N, C-alpha and C positions, 0 to 999 in steps of 0.2 A: 625491549636488552635496547609491510612498507614497500617502499620503492625498490626496484631492482637496481641495487647499487654496486654489486660486485662486478669487477671487470678483471680480465686476465692480468697476470703479473707483468707481462710484457707491455700491454697497453697502459697499465697504471704507471709503470716506471717511466715509459716514454712521456706520458702526460706530465709527470713530476719534473722530469728533466727539462721539458720545454716550457713549463709554466711556472716554475718556482725560482729559478736562478735569479737572484737580485731583486725579488719581489716581496711584497708583504713585510714591511718593516716590523710590524708587531701583530702576530697572529692572535694575541689576546685583546686587541684593541676593542673598547666598548663600541658597539654598533647600535645600541638601543636608541629609538627615536624618542625625543622628548627630554634629553638630558638638559639640565639647567644648572649651571654653576660648576665649580671645581669639586674635586673629591673631598675637599675640606668641609663643605657645607651640606653634604647629603649623607643620611644614615638610613639603614634599612633594618627592620626587625622581623624575624621569621620564626614561626612556630613549627617545630619538628616533633614527631611522635616519640623519638628515642634519641639518646645521646651518643650512640656509637660506642666503639670498643677500643680503637687504637688510632694513632696518628701516623703510624708507620705505613708508608705507601705500599710496601710489598706484602703487608699483612692485613691491610684494610679490606673488609669484606661485607660492609653494610652501607646503606645509603648515606648516613650521616658522616661516618668516617671517610667515605670516599669523597664527599663534597668538601670536607675540610682539607683533604689532601689536594684536591684540584685547585683550591683557593691559594694554597701556600707553596705549591711546587710547580715546576714546568717539566715538559717532556721534550724529547728530540723533535717530534712532529705532532701535529694536531689535526682534528677533523675540520673540514670546511662547513660552511652554512649556506643556506639558500632560502628564498621566500616561496612558500606554497600557500595559495589561497589567502594571501595577505599576512601570513604568520611565518616567523623565523623558525626554521627546522634545521637539523644537522644534515650534512651531506657527507656521509661516511665513506663514500667512494672517492671523494676528493681529499687527498692528504696535503696539508699545508705546512709551511715552515713554522718552527717555534724556536727552540734553541739551535737546531740545525737550520741554517739559512738556505742550504741546497744539498742535494745528494744525487748519486747516480749508481746504477747497477752494472755489473759486468754482463757480457753476452750470455753467460749461463744462468744469470739471475741467482747466483749463490754468494756474491760478494757485493756489499753495499758500502759506499764511501760517503760519509756525512761530513760536511764542512760546517763548523760551529760559528755562531756569532762571536765577536770579540768584545762585546760590550755588556756581557751578562755577569752579574755578581750575585753571590748568595747574600742573604739578608744580614749576615754578619760582616759583609764588606769584602770577603774573599772572592777573587776572580774565578769564574767557572771555566774549567779546561777539560780537554779530552780525558784526562786521568780521572776526573770526577764521574764521567759517563761510564768508564770502564769499571770503576769500583761500585757504582750504583747498580750496574747490571750483575756484578758478582753478588751483591746483596740480594737482588731479586732471585737469582739462580739458587741461592742457599735458603730462601725463605720457605716457610711452611705453606703459604697460600699461593703466591704468584709464581712459584717454581714450575707449576704445571703449565701456566701460560708461557713461560720462558721456553719450555719444551715444545709446546704447541706451535710457537712462532718459528721453531726449527733453528734456533740460534746455536751455533757451534762455538765460535770465538768472538770476543770483542776486544779490540786492541786500539791503542793510541798511536797513530802514525806520527803526529806531532801535537803541539798543544791545542790545536784547533781542528784536528782531523781524526775522526773515529772510523775504523773499518770493522764492519760486522760481517762475518761469514756464516752461512747457513749450511746445514747438513745436506740439504737438497733444495731445489726451487720450492718456494712456499708462498702461495697466494695470500695467506693470512698474516705474513710478517708485518707488512706496512699497515694492516688493519689493527693489529694488536698493540704495537708499540706506542700509539697515542694514548693508551689507557693510563689512568692514574697510577696503576701498579708499576709502570715504567718511568716513574718520576726520577729526576736527577737530584741526588742527595749530596750534601757536603759531608762526605764520610770522614774527613779529617776532624770536623767538629764532633761527629759521633764518637770517634776514637777518644777525643779529649774528655768526653763525658761518660766514659766507661763501657761503650759498646752499643750494639743494636737495641738492647732493651730500652735505652734512653729515648729512642724514637717513638715509643708507644705513647709518650706524654709530652713530647717536644718535637719541634720541627727544625729542619736544616735545609730549607729550600731557597729558590730564587723567584718564587711566584709573586703575583700581584698583591697578596695580603699576608700580613703577619698575624699569627694567632696570639693575642695578648693574654687570654685566659681560656681555660677549658676545664669544665667539670661535667662529666657525662651524666651526672644526676640532675643537673639544673640548667646550665647555660654555657655558651661560648661567646667570646668577643673577638672580632677580627678588625684590623685597621689596615688601610692602604699602606703598602711598603714604600717608604721614601726612596729606597734604592732600586726600585723595580726598573728594569731595562726598557720596558715599553711604556705606552701611554698610560697615565694613571686612570684607574677606574672612576666612573662618575660617582659611585657609592664609596664614600670614604670610610664609613664604619658599618659593620654588619654585626648585629646582636642576634644570637640564636637562642631561643628558649626551648627547652626540652619538656614537653607536656604530653604525658601519656594518654590523657583522656581526649578523644576527638571532639566531644561537645565543648570542652573548655577551649580548645584551639579555635573552634568556630566562633564562640562568644568573643574571644579576643580580637579576631579579625573583623567581626561585625562592629565592635566598638571602636575600632581604629587603634587598639593597643598594639597590634602587630600589623605589618604591611602585607605579609604573605602567610598562608597556613597550608600545610600539607596533610594528606591522609584524612580528609574530611569524609565522613560516612556518606555513601551514595544517597541514602534517604534524605540527608540534610542538604544535599546540593540542589534538589528540585526547587525551582523558583528562586534560587539565590542570585543568579546572574542578573546584574543591574539593580539589585536591591541593596540599600544601605551603602551605596558607593562601592559595591563589590563587582569583580569580574571573575567568573568561573571559566578558566581556560582548560577545557576538556578535550583531549586528543586521543585517537587510537594509538596503541603502542604494541610493542612485541613482548610486553609483560604477560606471562601466562600463569594460570592456576591449574594444578592437576592433583588427582587423587592417586597416590602411589601405593602399590602393593608389593611387599617384599618377595621377590621371586624365589628366595631360598627358604622361606618359612611356610609350612603347610597352613591352609590349603592353597595358598597363592603360588606354590610351586607348580600348580596345575594351570596351564594357560586357559583351559575352558572355564575354570572358576573365575579367573581374572576377566575373561570376556563377559561372563555372566554379570559381574558387577558393573561393567560398562553399560550394559543394557538396563540396569536398574536405576541409574542416576537420572534425576529429573532436570535435565539441562536447561530447558526453557524457563522453568520456575526459578532456577538459580539466577539467571540473568534478569528476569522481570521482577521477581519478588525481593531478592537479596541485593542485586546490584542496581536495581531501579534504572536499567538501561545503560548504565555506565560500564558496559562490557559487551563483548560480541562472542559468538560461538567459536570454540576451538575445535579444529577438525584434523589436526595432525600433531606430531610431536614437536614441530616448530610452528611459530606463529604465522598467520596467513600473510603478514607483511614481509616475511623473510624471503630473500631471493632463493629460488629453488623449491619453494613450498609446493606441495601437492596434497590433495585430499582423495586421490584415486583409491587408496586402500581403506578409506574411512567409511564405515557403514553403521557405527553405533548410534542408537537413538533410544529414547525412553520407551522400552517395550518389555513389560514385566513377564508376559507369556514367553517371550524369547529367552529372558533371563532364567526363568524356571526350567525351561527345556535344557538349557546349557548346564545348569546345575545337576539336573538328572543325568545328563550324558557324562558328567564329570564324576558321578558317584555320590552326589550329595542331594538326593531327591527331597530330603527333609531339611535342607539348609545346614547351617553351621554357625558357630560363634567365633568372633575374632576381636582383637584389641586394636583400637584406633587412637593414635596419639595426636592430641590437638594442641599445637603451639599457641601461646598467647600473643596478643598484640594487634590482631587484625579482626575487627568485628565481623566482616563477611565470612571468615572461616568458621566462626561459631554457628552462624545461621546456616551456612552450607552443610556443616556436619549434621545438624539436627534434621534438615530436610532429607539428606541422604540416608540417615539412620532410619527415618520413618519409611522410606521407600523400600529399603532392604528388609525391613520387618515384614513387608507384604509378601516376600518370597521365602520367608522362613530363616532369614539371615539376621543374627543378632550382632549389632555393632556396638561394642563397649567403648564409650568415649572416655579417655583419660586426659585431663587437662595438665599442661606442663608449662612452666615459665619459659620464655623464649630462649634464654641463655642455655638452660638445661635441654630444651628441645633441640637446639642446634648441635649440642654436644652429643645427644643421643643419636641423631641422624648420622653423625660422623662415625659412630660405632657400627652402623649398617645392620643393627639388630631390631629396628622398629618394624613391627609387623605391617602397619599401614599408617598413612598420614596424608595431610594436605600440605602442599607447599607451593610457593610462587617462585617464578624465575624470570629474570630479565637478562637477555643476552646483550652484554655491553658492546660486543661486536656483532653487527646484524648480518651474520653469515651462518649458514647451516652447519659448516664444518666446525666452527667454534661451539655452537650450541649443542650439536649432537655429540661432539667429541667429549665435552665435559659431562653430559648427562646420560648418554646412552651407550658409550663404548665400555667394554668390560673394566678397563683401568681408569675410566673417567673419574676425576676427583669429586664430582658431585653425583655420582651414580650410587645413591644411598639405598636403592631398592634392589641392588644386586642383579640387575639385568645383565644377561650374558648370552650373546648370540654371535658366534664366530663369523657368520655371514655379514652381520652389521659391522663388526670390527674390520673385516677385510675390505668392505666397500668404503669405509671411512679412510683407511690407509691409502687406498687407491685414489680417492678423491683429493687427498691432501697434497699429492704431488702432480695432479692434473692441471695443466696451465690453461686449458680451454674452459671458459666459464660454462658454456652449454653442456659440455661433457661432464663437468663436475656436478652440475645441477641434476643431470640424468642419474648419476650415481647416488646423489643425496635423495633423489626421489625414490630410488629402489630401497634405500635405507628406511625411509619413512613408511613405505608399504610393508616392509618386513616387521618394523616396530608395531605398526597397526595390527598386524596378524598376531603378534605375540602379546599384545595388550598389557604391558607393564604398568600403564597408567590408565585412569579414566580422565579424558580431556574435559575440564570444567569450563573455563572461559578465558578470553583475552581481555585484559583490563584496558579501560581508558586511563590515561594519566591526567588527573585533574589537579590543577593548582588554583587555589582561591586567593585572590590578591585585591588590594585596594586599587581603584582605577588610576591612581597616580603612578603605579609601578609600570615601567615600560621595559621592553627588551627581552622578555622571557623567550628562550629558545629551547625547543624540545630535542632531546637526544635519546638514542636507544637505551642508554643507561639510566634515564630518568633523573639525572642529577642536574641541579641548578648551578650554573656558572655565574657567580655573583658579579664578576668583572664585566659581564654583558648587560647588567641591569642599570637603570637610572630611574629617577622620579621627577615628575612634573610638580611644580609648586601649586 
């Protein structure tokens, strides 16, 4: 969605107040090393696996849509960056100015006052004011997707004190607030332009932002073209034109980047990454991430309503083989419901390993000594999922369990998950805010918007609510640790692995920075000649 980045609300706000007033004229400024020339003479071509679904910031919920939103919109604040082992990475514990040039919190940490820049215009030339922030947040609150984040951030009211001052009140102190509002979902939209074009549906295929790029064309089936916005309030990106090609087949994306037809390619199969770095002028930038893959079992559909059955499945999964044979080392073991790089991670409650005898005993204890049959829904689009499913199916057969694999196109798969009636499935997840409260709140609380497997434990819900208002980071992490141990005991998932995020690029591309959300910020990139 790593380093221990989370700090208490008081410490974070104090750091913001001391460190941001009057600093960082442009939070989006390109910092890539090797920039050569102005934005007018550099172009970038990138191959993505899919074309996304919407340009509406509040409804975007896939990597391509999210990337396009980040390119064309701004938010009140943004995440910092830092250098680790010679590579640029995000520093999500450090919140930097963006449209808001400074902010402060009251003593209770329930009222935040943001002072806006006065030189920001939308791409149609209209000045951005506090009213636009208020209306954008109203759009987020009413959305189908980002409304849950709005609630998770604890936002109560958003008001315009004057044209350049926004006051946001919270229902209670909330350490996630400043971590959530830099997300693309909280982009500032010219809602007047939206009104002129018939309402929010227009945003699905059009943009009304103030960001560094304009989207000149967008066809989710084929391609998108972005150009640097001449009205952008900050320094112009080094890359003036970004061409994005949507190519479903990973081998085709690989061929294009090898030939130099594209500058960057995403989602290359792990087996094809071996030996690729340094060959044909390519760089494979592979980094650990908090992107996880899990085997979910619907806790309300028999036999997975029995925790012993779920636990039995976790002992039948060939974890090492998935990482070595399928991911070719481009992943690491997953040992909790949160990634090992997440602050507050603990594996104290984890004891699952590949042990078929243990799995058989658990099945017998659960009343299934001869096994059972179940349906597994396999969403399309990711080659490792197919290989994982086949390997798991083979191991389950050894303990008398028949796993019936049903393939489903990705769009239909996502729709089916939303109905919460899929018996079992594989899914991956990236927590865009690298915080256990964000991650567990969405996935593991009873009302979590992405709790598609109907996991329901009042103890987990209570611990999450308690942690959400705890200002001390150590105390929060203790509560999150208790949550993880309870979740491990309930076994709603089989923990498969944590992905590396690998970007394959031509050696001329510079400035790639990794974020928990895995999204590329084009304004940070440049190319050498």
